[in-house]
N, C-alpha and C positions, 0 to 999 in steps of 0.2 A: 281181781282182774288177772286173766290167765297169762301165761308167757307170752303168747301170740299177742301181736298189738291190736288195741281197741280201736274203734270206730265211734266219731261223732256224729250223731244225726239231729238236723234241726228242722222242725216244721213252720209254718207258715209265720211270714215277718210282717207284712201289711203297714210298711211304712216307720217300722220301729227300730231303731238304731241299735238300741239295746239288743234285741232279739238277733240281730245280724251280729255285733260286734262281740259279744261277751263269749260265745263259742268259738268265734274267729281268733281271739285274743288267745284262749285258753289251747287251740291248736297250734297256733304261732310259736307261742312261747315254748311249748314241749312237743315240737312236731317229731323230734326222734321217737317220742313215746307212741303217737297215734299213727295207724294206717292210713284213714281219710277222715276227711270232713265233709260231710254231705248235706246241702241244703235243699228241700223239698218244694222249692217254688213260693209263688204267690208274694213277690218280694214288695211289691207297690199298692197304693191305695189304703185308704182309711187312717193313715197317719201322715204327718207334713215332712217326713225325713226322707221322701222318695227320691228327691234328686241327690241327695248325698249316699243313700243306699245302692244307686244306679252307679254312681262314681265308683264307689268302693269296689263293687262287682267287676266293674271293666277292668280297674286297678289290679285286682287279684288274678283274674283270668290273663291278663297280659303277660303275667310272670311266667317263664317257662318252668321253673323250681315246680309250681304248684297245678300244673296242666292235669295231671293225673291223681292227686293227692286232695284237691278242694274241688269238690263238684257242686255246679249249680244246675237243678232241674227246672224246668219250664213249669209254672203253674197257670192256671186258666186266666189269672188276672195280668198275665203277661200276653194273652192271646187277643184281648180286646180292651178297646178304652173304656173305662169305667171310672168310678170315684167313690168319695164317701157316702154319695146317695144310694149306692148299690146296697149298701147295709142298712141304713136308717130308714129309709120312704120310699114309695113306689114311684117310679121314675114318671110313670104313665101320667102321674097328676103334676108333673113339674114343666114348666116352660121349657123349650129349647134352649132357651137364653142361660136360664139358670143351670141348665144341665151343663152347658158349655163352659159356665165359670168355673163348675167343680170338676170337671175333666181333669185328669191326671195331666201333668206339663211333662211328664217324661215318658209317656207311652212309646211314642214312635221310636226312639232311642233304646228303650230296653227292649221292646218287641223285635228289635232287629239284632239282639245278643243271640248266637249261636249255640243255644241252650238244647241240651239232650232232654227228651220225655222220661226216659228210666234210665236207672243204674242197677245192673245186677251183678251182684258179689258172687263168684261161682263158688268161692271157699266157703261161705256160709249159707249157699243157695238161699238169699234174701234180694228179693227185687225190691228197691227203692223207687217210689212214684210220688207224685202230688196227691193224687186221688186214688182210692183203693180199687185194685186190680187182681181178678183171679180167673182171667181168660187163659187159655194156652200160653205156654213161654214163648213159642215161637211167633205167635199173634203180637205178644208185647214187645218182643225184640225188634219186630219191624216197625213200631212206632218210632224208634230212632232213624230208621232207613226215611221215614216220611216225614222226619221233622221240619222240612221247609214248606210243608203245606199247612197253610194256616186253619183251613176247615178241618182237618185232620187233627190238629193241634188241639182245637177247641174240644173236638169229641174225645180226644186221648186225655186231656188234662181236667175233665168235667164228668169222669166216671162215676157210677153209684155201684159197682160191683159188690157183691155179697160174698162172705166167705164160704169155700166150697171144699168139702173134704178130699175133693179129688183135686187139689190144686199141686201142681209141679214145684211150686217153691213157697216159701213164706213171704209175705208182703208188709212192708212198713210206709206207711203213708201219713199224709196230712189231709187238708182241704176242709174237712166237716166240722171244724169248729168243736173239736171234743177232744179231750186228752183221755186216753183209755184210763181205766181205773187199773189199780196195783193188781188185783185178780187176774184182770185181762193180760197184764203184762206177764205175770207169773206163768200163765197158761200159754203164751205165747213162746218164752223162754223155755219152758219145759218142754215143749213139743206138742202140747195138747190143742193149740190152735195154731190157725196159719195168717192171722191178718190182726193189726193193730195199728191205732191212730197215734200220732203224736202232735197232732195241731193243738197246744195249749191255748189259743185265742188270747194270745199275750199281747196283741197288738196294743201300743201304746195308747193312741188314740181310743179304740173302743173300750179297752180294760178300763181307762180312766173315767169315761163316761158311764160306763155301767157302775163303777165303785161309786161314782156321785150322784147317780140318779136313784140307785135302789135305796129304800127307805131303811137305813141302818143307822139309828140315831148314836149309836156307841163307836161308829166308825170314824176316828178324829184324824186320819191322814190318807193323802192320794197315792195310789202304789199301783204299778203294773208289776208282772211277773214274767222273768225270762226263764224259761223251760227248754232245756235239750235233752237227749238220750245218749248214754254212752253205753257200747255193746261190748263185750269182752270178745278176743280174738278168735274164740272157738263157737262164740254166737250163743253160748248158754246162760250168760248171766248179763245183767245190766244195771246203770244206775241212773236214775232219772233225778237232773240238776235241776233246781229251782232257785232263783234268785230273785228277792222281792226288791223291785226298784222303788225308791221314794219320789214323788215328783218333782220337788224343789232341791234334790241333792245333786249337786252338779258334779261330784265325784262319781256320783252312781248312774246318773241320768244322762246318756251320751247324746239324747236329742236336745238337749239345753245348750250344748257346746258350738262354737264355730267353727268354721273350716279349718282353721290352723289349729285350733286346739285338738280336732279329731285327728289330723294328720300328727300331732303330738303323740296320741295316744297309741295310733298304728305305729310309730316309728318305735316306741318302745317295745313292740312285740318281739323282734329278734334283729341281729345284725343285717341281715339280708334285705328285710323290709326298710330297714334305715337307710340302705343304700340306694332303693329304689324308689323312696317316697316321693321324690321331685318329680316323677311322673304323673302323680296324683294332682290336677292343678283345678284351682276355683274357677280360672277363665274358660277351662272346658264346659265347666258345668252349666256356667253363666250363660254360655252361647247355646247349650241346649235349650235353657228356659227361654232366651229372648227368640230362638227359633219356633219354639211351640206356643209362645205367647202371642207372635206375629201371626202364625198359622191359625190361632183360633179366633183372634178379633182382627186380624187385615189391618193392624197396627202395631208399631213397635212400642214395646214398654217404657214409660217415661213414669216420673213422679207422679204426674197429674193424672195419666191413664189409670195407673194402679189405683189412686185414691179414689178416682171415680168410680172405677170397678167395685171397690169394697163398698163404697157409699150405696151404690145401686143395688148391690147383691144384699145387704144390711137391711134396706127399705123393703126388698122384697121378700126376704125370710121374715121380717116382721109382719107384713102383710099376709103372709101364708102360714103364719104361726109356726116356723122352722129356725128358731134362733140359733140352733146347734151349727147352723151350717156357713156362718159367715167368716170364712178365710180361703186363700189360695190352698189348693189341697196340697200341694209339696214345695211350699216356699220357706226354706229356712230365713232366718233372722239376717243372714248375710245376705242373700238376694235382695231383700227390702233394702239393705243399707246401700247395695250397689246404685240403687236408683234414687238415691237421697232421702229414704224414708228410716229414720233412726228411731224404731222402736224395740229397744234392745233393752227388755227386762229379763229378769232371770225365768222367764217362761216361754214358751214358743207359741205357735197361733192357735193350735186348740185349746191351750190354757187361757190366751188373752181373751179369745172370743167365744168360745163355748161358756166357758166359766163365768165370764163377766156378766153375761146375758142371764146366767141362771143365779148368780150370787147377788147380782145387785138388786133385784127385785123391784124394777119400777113399778108404777100402778099399769103402766101399758103391758110391761112383759107379764105381769101377774094374769091380768086377763087373757093375754094372748096363750099364755102357758096352761092355765086352767082349761080354756078350751080346746087346744091341741094337744096336752098330756094328761089330763084328768088329776094331775095331783103336783104338789110344789116339792121340792127338797125339804126335808126337816129343819125347822127352826134351829134345833140344837146343833145340828151339824154346821150350819151357817155361823153360829155363835163361837164354835170349836175351829173355827177356820178364819177368825179375825184377821190375822196378818196375812193370809192369802188374800182376803178381801181387797186389803189396801193394795197388794200388790198389783191385783187383776184389774182394779179400777184405774191404775195408773195410766194402762194403754188406752182406755176409753178415753180420757181426758187429753192424752198425748196426741191421740188419732184427730179429736176435736180441734186440738190447737193446732194441730198440723193442717188439717183442712180449713180452719179459719184463717190462719196464717196465710195459706195457699191462696184464699179467697182475696186476700187483701192484696197480696203480690199481684195475683191474676188481674185485679182491677187497676193496680198502679202501672201493668205493663200495658195493660190496655189504654189508659188513660196517656201514658207515654207514648205509644203505638200513635193513637190517633193525634196527639198534639203534634209529633214528628210530621206525620202525612201533612197536617194542615200548615204548619211552618212552611215545609218543603214547598205544597201548592202555592202558599201566598208568595213565597221568594220567587218561584217561578213565574208566577203571574206580574209581579212587580218588574221583575227584569223583562220579560215580555212587553209590557205596556211601555217601559222606558225606551227600549230598542223602537216600538213602533211609534212613539211620541218623535224620537229623534228623527225617524224616516220622514215623518209629516212635516217636521220644521226644516228637513233638508229640501223636500220638495218645493214647500213654499218661497225658501229662499232663493232657489235656483229658478223658479216661476218671477219672481221678483227681479233677479238680476237679468234675466232674459229679456223682461219687459223694459227696463229702463237702461240697460248698459248693451 
């Protein structure tokens, strides 16, 4: 790298803590080395770590030290409520209740963050944006002026501009689910082209689903990839960083960590973060979930409510041959635990429920899968993941036990409630009858006394 300080640029995140944290830790540990860290938007949807991603973003932007050094731009997924269904199937064919179930539970909160739409580096003459932009510089600079207009933001983060030789600047963007080729990067940094994409589609949920569904008999491990770009200070050179993240490796896959473990990871980044990390609170994130849950379902989340909704959505998905969607879209294990659901295996929701239904291969699931998806995962892949199968089946059993136990407790509580009510009614009736009989006896005695005495 040149003597001028380089920049780190990160494409779409989509609910993947790895894609957020790996470049963040690199920057924080060596912040004297880098000029800026720039995220290009689409932080939520399609993975289940949205809640923690929102919390980390809020925490970082609250720190004065990084106001102009760590840049978070708005993506189109921060402009409207969507969820994993936006990627996998046609929303028009899905019931409104089912859509509601899979709607992200942090949208209102992250939507209200004051994100810029573009970031223009005058030294490099590079415009950073979520989606491709080639229109006049004055026009794109106005996007930040209008960033509080929701309608404008949707249009400005969902562009499909094509490269134009008359561009006044160079553009690095995400959004299109494609990482440019090495030839494209070389042309860009050699000055031969003016637009390049760095959306590596490294989303934790999406990439794992792709890895597992694609018929690759020799693929024996579940991985996703973290990709980000480092640009030299003079804008002439680049390094594309690629980390392969093993699904079950807790030291690599931050999506498997609980909240306090995530805080510990961030705390090790540098002394400044360690002194400020107390401001990153689980209670704040839990309150966001409670507020959004209540808004969606018009009831506060409880253990019974959550189990009931999971069960309803499970049946709905099986009925509609959509077994991949049985989970709350951004609910980490800690949130389940907070409501008395201790489903704490070394896997999170997309693994628990997507892979459980794919791997278990019950007769019902096979029939639904054949009708809906036309093919089954290769048997060799299933055999090669026997340990994972055992881990994944644990959740189904625990959920079943939890629901059975919950049913028993519900019946017991109902019996106790009814018995208590009946007992109270009997006691009140008995007491009332005693008073009434005493009153009758007293009146009778008074009549006798008045008659004979």
